[in-house]
C-alpha positions as CSV (number, residue, x, y, z in Angstrom):
1,M,-36.4,-69.2,85.4
2,A,-34.9,-71.5,88.2
3,L,-34.9,-71.0,91.8
4,A,-32.3,-73.3,93.7
5,I,-32.5,-73.4,97.6
6,R,-30.3,-75.5,99.9
7,S,-31.4,-75.8,103.4
8,A,-29.2,-74.5,106.0
9,S,-30.6,-76.6,108.8
10,P,-29.5,-80.2,109.7
11,P,-31.9,-82.9,108.6
12,T,-34.8,-83.4,110.8
13,R,-37.0,-86.5,111.6
14,L,-40.3,-87.0,109.6
15,A,-43.2,-85.1,111.3
16,A,-45.3,-87.7,113.3
17,T,-48.6,-86.2,112.1
18,A,-49.8,-84.5,108.8
19,L,-48.8,-81.0,108.4
20,L,-52.2,-80.2,107.1
21,T,-55.8,-81.4,107.6
22,A,-57.4,-82.9,104.6
23,V,-60.6,-81.4,103.7
24,L,-63.3,-83.6,101.9
25,I,-65.1,-82.1,98.8
26,A,-68.5,-82.6,97.7
27,T,-68.1,-83.0,94.0
28,A,-65.3,-84.7,92.0
29,A,-63.2,-82.5,89.7
30,S,-63.1,-82.7,86.1
31,P,-60.7,-81.2,83.3
32,A,-63.6,-78.6,82.4
33,G,-63.9,-77.7,86.1
34,A,-60.2,-76.7,86.5
35,R,-59.8,-73.1,87.5
36,P,-57.0,-70.9,88.7
37,A,-57.1,-70.7,92.6
38,S,-58.3,-67.2,93.8
39,G,-55.5,-64.7,93.9
40,S,-53.1,-67.1,92.2
41,S,-54.2,-67.1,88.5
42,A,-51.0,-65.6,87.1
43,H,-48.6,-68.0,85.4
44,C,-46.3,-69.6,87.8
45,A,-47.6,-67.4,90.8
46,R,-45.7,-67.5,94.0
47,Q,-42.9,-69.4,92.5
48,T,-40.3,-67.7,94.6
49,H,-42.3,-68.3,97.8
50,L,-42.5,-72.1,97.6
51,R,-40.4,-74.2,100.1
52,V,-40.6,-78.0,100.3
53,P,-40.5,-78.9,103.9
54,G,-37.6,-81.0,104.9
55,A,-36.0,-80.8,101.5
56,E,-32.2,-80.4,101.5
57,L,-32.1,-79.1,97.9
58,Q,-35.0,-77.9,95.7
59,R,-35.1,-76.1,92.3
60,A,-38.2,-74.4,91.1
61,D,-38.7,-73.8,87.3
62,C,-41.6,-71.9,85.6
63,L,-42.7,-74.0,82.6
64,A,-45.0,-73.4,79.6
65,E,-45.7,-77.3,79.8
66,L,-45.6,-79.7,82.6
67,T,-46.7,-82.7,80.6
68,T,-44.1,-84.8,78.7
69,A,-45.2,-82.8,75.5
70,G,-42.8,-80.2,76.9
71,T,-40.8,-81.7,79.7
72,V,-38.8,-84.0,77.5
73,A,-37.4,-81.2,75.4
74,S,-36.9,-78.9,78.3
75,G,-35.1,-81.5,80.4
76,H,-37.6,-81.6,83.2
77,T,-38.1,-85.4,82.8
78,D,-36.1,-88.4,81.9
79,P,-37.6,-90.8,79.3
80,A,-35.5,-93.5,80.4
81,D,-37.3,-93.6,83.8
82,W,-40.6,-94.4,82.0
83,A,-39.3,-96.5,79.0
84,G,-41.5,-99.6,78.3
85,L,-44.2,-98.8,80.6
86,T,-46.9,-97.6,78.3
87,P,-48.3,-98.4,74.7
88,K,-46.4,-96.6,72.0
89,D,-49.7,-95.1,70.8
90,L,-50.8,-93.5,74.2
91,P,-51.8,-89.9,73.4
92,V,-49.8,-87.2,75.1
93,P,-52.0,-84.3,76.5
94,S,-50.7,-80.9,76.5
95,G,-51.6,-77.3,77.5
96,V,-50.6,-77.5,81.3
97,P,-48.3,-74.5,82.3
98,G,-47.2,-74.1,85.9
99,V,-44.3,-74.6,88.3
100,Q,-42.1,-77.8,88.5
101,I,-40.1,-78.3,91.7
102,D,-37.3,-80.8,91.6
103,G,-35.1,-81.7,94.6
104,Y,-34.2,-84.2,97.3
105,F,-34.6,-85.0,100.9
106,P,-31.5,-85.7,103.2
107,D,-30.3,-89.2,102.4
108,S,-27.1,-91.2,102.5
109,S,-27.5,-93.2,99.4
110,T,-26.4,-92.2,96.0
111,T,-27.9,-94.5,93.3
112,N,-30.1,-91.8,91.6
113,T,-27.9,-89.8,89.1
114,N,-30.7,-87.5,87.6
115,H,-29.6,-83.9,87.4
116,G,-26.0,-85.2,88.2
117,W,-26.9,-84.9,91.9
118,N,-25.9,-88.6,92.7
119,H,-28.3,-88.4,95.5
120,D,-31.3,-90.5,96.5
121,A,-34.7,-89.3,97.9
122,Q,-35.2,-87.2,94.9
123,F,-38.8,-86.0,94.0
124,V,-40.6,-84.0,91.6
125,I,-43.7,-81.7,92.4
126,R,-45.6,-80.2,89.6
127,L,-48.3,-77.3,90.2
128,P,-50.4,-76.4,87.3
129,D,-51.6,-72.8,86.9
130,H,-55.2,-74.2,86.4
131,W,-55.8,-76.3,89.6
132,N,-58.7,-78.4,90.3
133,G,-58.1,-78.5,94.1
134,G,-56.5,-81.9,94.2
135,L,-53.2,-83.8,94.7
136,V,-52.0,-87.0,93.4
137,V,-48.9,-88.8,94.9
138,A,-47.1,-91.7,93.4
139,G,-44.1,-93.9,94.2
140,S,-42.1,-95.3,91.2
141,P,-42.7,-98.8,89.8
142,G,-39.9,-101.4,90.0
143,V,-36.5,-99.7,91.1
144,R,-37.1,-96.8,88.8
145,E,-36.5,-93.0,89.5
146,Q,-39.0,-90.2,90.2
147,Y,-40.1,-89.6,86.7
148,A,-41.2,-93.2,86.0
149,N,-44.9,-92.3,86.2
150,D,-44.7,-89.4,84.0
151,R,-46.4,-90.8,80.9
152,A,-48.7,-93.5,82.5
153,I,-50.0,-91.2,85.3
154,G,-48.6,-87.7,85.6
155,D,-49.4,-86.5,82.1
156,W,-53.2,-87.5,82.4
157,V,-53.8,-86.3,86.0
158,L,-52.1,-82.9,85.3
159,S,-54.2,-82.5,82.3
160,R,-57.2,-82.9,84.5
161,G,-56.0,-80.1,86.9
162,Y,-54.4,-82.1,89.6
163,A,-51.1,-81.2,91.3
164,F,-48.8,-84.1,91.0
165,A,-46.0,-85.4,93.2
166,A,-43.6,-88.4,92.7
167,T,-40.6,-90.0,94.4
168,D,-37.8,-92.3,93.6
169,K,-38.5,-94.1,96.9
170,G,-35.0,-93.4,98.4
171,N,-33.0,-95.9,96.4
172,T,-33.1,-97.0,92.9
173,G,-31.5,-99.5,90.4
174,V,-30.7,-103.2,90.5
175,A,-28.4,-102.7,93.6
176,F,-31.1,-100.9,95.7
177,H,-30.5,-103.7,98.2
178,R,-27.2,-102.0,99.2
179,D,-29.2,-99.3,100.9
180,G,-30.1,-99.7,104.6
181,Q,-28.6,-101.4,107.6
182,A,-30.6,-104.6,108.0
183,P,-32.7,-106.8,105.6
184,G,-35.8,-105.2,104.4
185,D,-34.6,-101.6,105.3
186,A,-34.3,-100.6,101.5
187,I,-37.9,-101.4,100.8
188,A,-39.2,-100.1,104.1
189,E,-37.8,-96.8,103.2
190,W,-39.9,-96.7,100.1
191,N,-42.9,-96.4,102.3
192,T,-41.2,-93.8,104.6
193,R,-40.3,-91.6,101.4
194,V,-43.9,-91.6,100.1
195,T,-45.3,-90.6,103.4
196,Q,-42.6,-87.8,103.6
197,L,-43.5,-86.7,100.1
198,T,-47.1,-86.6,100.6
199,R,-46.7,-84.4,103.7
200,A,-44.4,-82.1,102.0
201,A,-46.4,-81.8,98.7
202,R,-49.5,-81.0,100.6
203,A,-47.6,-78.1,102.4
204,V,-46.4,-76.9,98.9
205,V,-49.8,-77.0,97.5
206,A,-51.3,-74.8,100.2
207,Q,-48.3,-72.4,99.7
208,R,-48.9,-72.2,95.9
209,Y,-52.8,-71.9,96.0
210,R,-53.1,-70.5,99.4
211,R,-55.4,-73.4,100.6
212,P,-54.6,-77.1,101.2
213,P,-55.6,-79.7,98.8
214,A,-59.3,-80.6,99.0
215,R,-58.4,-84.2,98.3
216,T,-55.2,-86.3,98.1
217,L,-55.1,-89.4,96.2
218,A,-52.3,-92.2,96.1
219,T,-51.8,-94.3,93.0
220,G,-49.0,-96.4,91.3
221,M,-48.2,-99.5,89.4
222,S,-46.3,-102.6,90.5
223,N,-44.2,-101.5,93.5
224,G,-45.9,-98.2,93.3
225,G,-49.2,-100.1,93.8
226,Y,-47.8,-101.8,96.9
227,L,-47.0,-98.3,98.1
228,V,-50.6,-97.2,97.8
229,R,-51.8,-100.2,99.8
230,W,-49.2,-99.6,102.6
231,Q,-50.1,-95.9,102.8
232,L,-53.8,-96.6,102.9
233,E,-53.2,-99.1,105.8
234,N,-50.7,-97.1,107.7
235,H,-51.6,-93.5,106.9
236,P,-55.1,-93.2,105.9
237,E,-55.2,-89.7,107.5
238,L,-53.0,-88.4,104.8
239,Y,-55.3,-89.6,101.8
240,D,-58.7,-89.6,100.6
241,G,-58.4,-92.8,98.6
242,G,-56.0,-94.6,96.2
243,V,-55.9,-96.7,92.9
244,D,-53.7,-99.7,93.0
245,W,-52.3,-100.8,89.6
246,E,-51.2,-104.5,90.2
247,G,-49.4,-103.8,93.3
248,T,-46.8,-106.1,94.7
249,L,-47.9,-108.3,97.5
250,W,-45.6,-108.9,100.6
251,R,-46.7,-111.3,103.3
252,A,-44.5,-113.0,105.8
253,D,-46.2,-116.2,105.4
254,G,-46.6,-116.0,101.6
255,P,-47.2,-115.8,98.9
256,N,-44.7,-113.2,97.8
257,L,-42.2,-112.8,95.1
258,L,-39.7,-115.3,96.8
259,T,-42.5,-118.0,96.7
260,F,-43.4,-118.2,93.2
261,L,-40.4,-117.0,91.1
262,P,-38.0,-119.8,92.4
263,P,-40.4,-122.6,90.9
264,A,-40.6,-120.7,87.7
265,L,-36.8,-120.4,87.5
266,A,-36.4,-124.1,88.1
267,A,-39.0,-125.3,85.7
268,Y,-38.7,-123.0,82.8
269,P,-35.5,-124.5,81.2
270,D,-37.0,-128.0,81.0
271,Y,-40.4,-126.3,79.7
272,A,-38.4,-124.5,77.0
273,A,-36.5,-127.5,75.9
274,G,-39.8,-129.5,75.4
275,G,-39.6,-133.3,75.4
276,P,-40.8,-135.7,78.2
277,R,-39.8,-133.3,80.9
278,G,-41.3,-130.3,79.3
279,E,-45.0,-131.2,80.0
280,Q,-44.1,-131.8,83.7
281,A,-42.3,-128.5,83.8
282,H,-45.2,-126.9,82.2
283,G,-47.5,-128.1,85.2
284,A,-45.1,-126.8,87.7
285,L,-45.1,-123.4,86.1
286,L,-49.0,-123.4,86.3
287,A,-49.0,-124.7,89.9
288,A,-46.6,-121.8,90.9
289,G,-49.5,-119.4,89.8
290,F,-48.6,-118.6,86.2
291,P,-51.8,-118.5,84.3
292,A,-52.6,-120.9,81.6
293,G,-52.7,-118.9,78.3
294,S,-49.9,-116.8,79.3
295,E,-47.3,-119.2,77.8
296,F,-46.4,-116.7,75.0
297,L,-45.0,-114.3,77.6
298,W,-43.0,-116.7,79.5
299,P,-39.8,-116.6,77.3
300,Y,-39.6,-112.8,77.5
301,H,-40.2,-112.8,81.3
302,H,-37.6,-115.5,82.0
303,R,-35.1,-113.5,80.0
304,S,-35.8,-110.1,81.4
305,Y,-37.6,-110.4,84.7
306,W,-38.0,-113.4,86.6
307,D,-34.2,-114.1,87.3
308,L,-33.1,-110.6,88.0
309,T,-36.2,-109.9,90.2
310,Q,-35.7,-113.1,92.2
311,R,-32.0,-112.5,92.9
312,I,-32.1,-108.6,93.8
313,Y,-35.2,-109.1,96.1
314,R,-33.9,-112.2,97.6
315,E,-30.5,-110.3,98.4
316,E,-32.6,-107.4,100.0
317,L,-34.5,-109.8,102.2
318,D,-32.2,-112.8,102.7
319,P,-28.7,-111.9,102.0
320,E,-27.2,-114.7,103.8
321,Y,-28.7,-117.3,101.3
322,D,-25.7,-117.1,99.1
323,G,-23.0,-116.0,101.7
324,P,-20.6,-113.5,100.4
325,V,-22.0,-113.7,96.7
326,E,-24.0,-110.5,96.0
327,A,-27.4,-111.2,94.5
328,G,-26.8,-114.7,93.4
329,T,-25.5,-116.2,90.1
330,P,-27.6,-115.0,87.1
331,F,-29.5,-118.0,85.4
332,C,-27.8,-120.7,87.5
333,A,-28.8,-124.2,86.9
334,S,-31.0,-125.9,89.6
335,G,-28.8,-127.9,91.7
336,S,-25.9,-125.6,91.6
337,P,-24.7,-124.1,95.0
338,A,-26.9,-121.3,96.5
339,C,-28.9,-121.1,93.2
340,D,-31.9,-118.9,93.4
341,A,-34.0,-121.4,91.4
342,D,-33.8,-123.7,94.3
343,Y,-34.6,-121.1,96.9
344,A,-37.2,-122.3,99.4
345,Y,-38.7,-119.4,101.3
346,A,-40.7,-121.6,103.7
347,D,-37.6,-123.3,104.9
348,R,-35.5,-120.2,105.4
349,P,-34.6,-118.9,109.1
350,A,-37.3,-116.8,111.1
351,E,-35.2,-113.7,110.5
352,V,-35.9,-113.9,106.8
353,H,-39.7,-114.0,107.5
354,R,-39.2,-111.2,110.0
355,A,-37.6,-109.1,107.2
356,V,-40.6,-109.6,105.0
357,A,-43.0,-108.9,107.9
358,K,-41.3,-105.6,108.3
359,I,-42.6,-104.4,104.8
360,G,-45.8,-106.7,104.9
361,L,-49.3,-105.9,104.2
362,T,-52.3,-106.6,106.4
363,G,-55.4,-105.6,104.3
364,R,-56.4,-103.2,106.8
365,I,-57.0,-100.3,104.6
366,G,-58.7,-97.1,106.1
367,R,-59.7,-95.3,102.8
368,P,-61.5,-96.2,99.6
369,L,-59.2,-98.3,97.4
370,I,-59.6,-99.5,93.8
371,T,-57.3,-102.3,92.6
372,L,-56.9,-103.4,89.2
373,H,-54.7,-106.3,87.8
374,G,-54.3,-108.1,84.6
375,T,-55.2,-111.8,84.3
376,L,-52.1,-112.4,82.0
377,D,-49.6,-110.8,84.5
378,V,-46.6,-113.2,84.5
379,L,-44.4,-111.2,86.7
380,L,-46.8,-110.8,89.6
381,P,-49.4,-113.6,88.9
382,I,-52.9,-112.3,89.8
383,S,-53.7,-115.5,91.7
384,Q,-50.6,-115.1,93.8
385,D,-51.1,-111.3,94.4
386,S,-54.4,-109.2,94.2
387,D,-56.7,-112.2,94.4
388,V,-55.0,-112.8,97.9
389,Y,-54.8,-109.1,98.8
390,A,-58.5,-108.6,98.1
391,E,-59.3,-111.6,100.3
392,M,-57.0,-110.0,103.0
393,V,-58.9,-106.9,103.0
394,R,-62.2,-108.7,103.2
395,R,-61.0,-110.8,106.2
396,A,-59.8,-107.5,108.0
397,G,-63.3,-106.4,107.6
398,R,-62.5,-103.6,105.2
399,G,-64.3,-105.0,102.1
400,A,-66.6,-102.0,101.9
401,L,-63.6,-99.9,101.1
402,L,-62.4,-102.0,98.3
403,R,-63.4,-102.4,94.6
404,Y,-61.2,-105.1,92.7
405,Y,-61.2,-105.4,89.1
406,R,-59.5,-108.2,87.2
407,I,-58.7,-107.1,83.7
408,E,-59.0,-110.0,81.2
409,G,-56.0,-109.9,78.9
410,G,-53.9,-107.4,80.9
411,T,-50.3,-108.0,81.6
412,H,-47.7,-106.4,83.8
413,V,-46.4,-103.8,81.4
414,D,-48.4,-102.2,78.7
415,S,-45.6,-102.0,76.1
416,L,-46.1,-105.7,75.6
417,V,-49.4,-104.8,74.0
418,D,-47.5,-103.5,71.1
419,A,-45.7,-106.9,70.6
420,F,-49.0,-108.9,71.1
421,P,-52.0,-106.6,70.1
422,D,-54.3,-109.5,69.4
423,R,-53.6,-111.1,72.8
424,L,-53.4,-108.5,75.4
425,R,-55.1,-105.3,76.4
426,P,-53.5,-102.2,77.9
427,L,-54.1,-101.4,81.6
428,T,-53.6,-97.6,81.3
429,P,-57.2,-96.9,80.3
430,C,-58.5,-99.2,83.0
431,H,-56.3,-97.2,85.3
432,R,-58.0,-94.0,84.2
433,A,-61.4,-95.5,84.4
434,A,-60.7,-96.7,88.0
435,F,-59.2,-93.3,88.9
436,T,-62.5,-91.4,87.8
437,A,-64.6,-94.1,89.6
438,L,-62.7,-93.2,92.7
439,E,-63.2,-89.5,92.1
440,D,-67.0,-90.2,92.1
441,W,-66.8,-92.5,94.9
442,I,-65.1,-89.9,97.3
443,G,-66.5,-86.8,95.9
444,R,-70.2,-87.7,95.0
445,G,-70.8,-90.8,97.1
446,V,-71.4,-92.8,93.9
447,R,-70.1,-96.3,94.7
448,P,-68.1,-98.0,91.8
449,P,-69.5,-101.4,90.5
450,L,-68.7,-104.3,92.7
451,G,-65.4,-106.0,91.9
452,R,-65.5,-108.3,88.8
453,T,-63.6,-109.7,86.0
454,V,-63.6,-107.0,83.1
455,P,-63.8,-109.0,79.8
456,K,-61.7,-108.5,76.7
457,D,-63.4,-108.6,73.4
458,P,-61.2,-110.8,71.3
459,A,-62.4,-109.0,68.2
460,A,-61.8,-105.5,69.6
461,D,-59.4,-103.3,67.5
462,P,-56.2,-102.5,69.8
463,A,-57.0,-98.6,69.2
464,T,-60.5,-99.4,70.7
465,L,-59.1,-100.9,73.7
466,L,-56.6,-97.9,74.2
467,A,-59.6,-95.6,74.1
468,G,-61.5,-96.9,77.2
469,C,-62.0,-99.7,79.7
470,P,-65.6,-99.8,81.0
471,L,-65.5,-101.3,84.4
472,D,-69.2,-102.0,84.5
473,A,-69.7,-103.4,81.0
């Protein structure tokens, strides 16, 4: 059964304060502890009473299964959103009935085509019948849409009894940079949309279960991890903690994507060609931050990630670099006009650095944060990202709120583990270990182990690595 509601009122500004006050709990929830809320035990109870504050359109559906074990067949997810993010053998939990609300907030951009709506600021909120009292909020990785976290995060937290909410961040796709009026606006909107959804989802949870969430947790990977960092720095009042899965680092004075991707683009062709210049190019890639031992991943990342990522994010933050050309010239040769391989962020005008500052991080987190990052990440090299962010947090005097785990053998997307099972380890089980450690931290006051490098047993069976990730081993 579906219920569609279109708002009759004009779009309103985001509330300046949270709609609901967070209530801390004394114990962390577990799957076995999930119980129907008092007075709300019936399947899909109160479905017709649910209203997402600020939504322009919403559609509520009563589902027998909220995880991808059922939503793929029922059309309540889009597998294309999460393709390539998880190992092929990742188990799919099931047995989670409840209400799913799809919809969108007022927005002027139209890159998201899900449901045929051609409307951005789309969201999904899932409310399990058997609720553990918590809410998990996530922003999508990359420039993907609102279902991108369904396999990696949503399925698992729903199976543990959490309500789950996710957003497309307000613009999607490789032309996301067309959104906004000024450089940096499109990325800045990502932060606004996560804040907006968190407030709205907390209100919906209170409507469904007749009490507000006892804990609200933020989590996400890549750009989604950046959003966790930003939210805990800027809106700690909305959350009890977060898990940052290899979040993107933006700093006006670097490092950032625009400082380490151009050297990789300039050096890689010579490295791939070999010969006398190949050794020098190899050194340039290592100097840019790409870790020794990750060379087997470089061809794929050059072909699929480095060039496109550099061009579209540079267009978002520095559109004047290539004049009227939009997002540069793919795989241009170093030395050609306005080539992104020759981009020098440090030499760009002050307005470019101000655009990055608009979306920049400070390290001043206000809630517990667990960060994990793979040592073989060659899209966001760990030395140029989470190593730096962890030091930023410490320098900001917030080190007691951070636990940082460097995952030996982890890379940026877990699907690559299927191609290189003897060299890589998946981060998905490490994220789950971090999440449960966060539950214990905020729920029972059990502080996780101090940050460390989590070793990978070179003889470990890939199936064993998928089963767990002991952070204190």
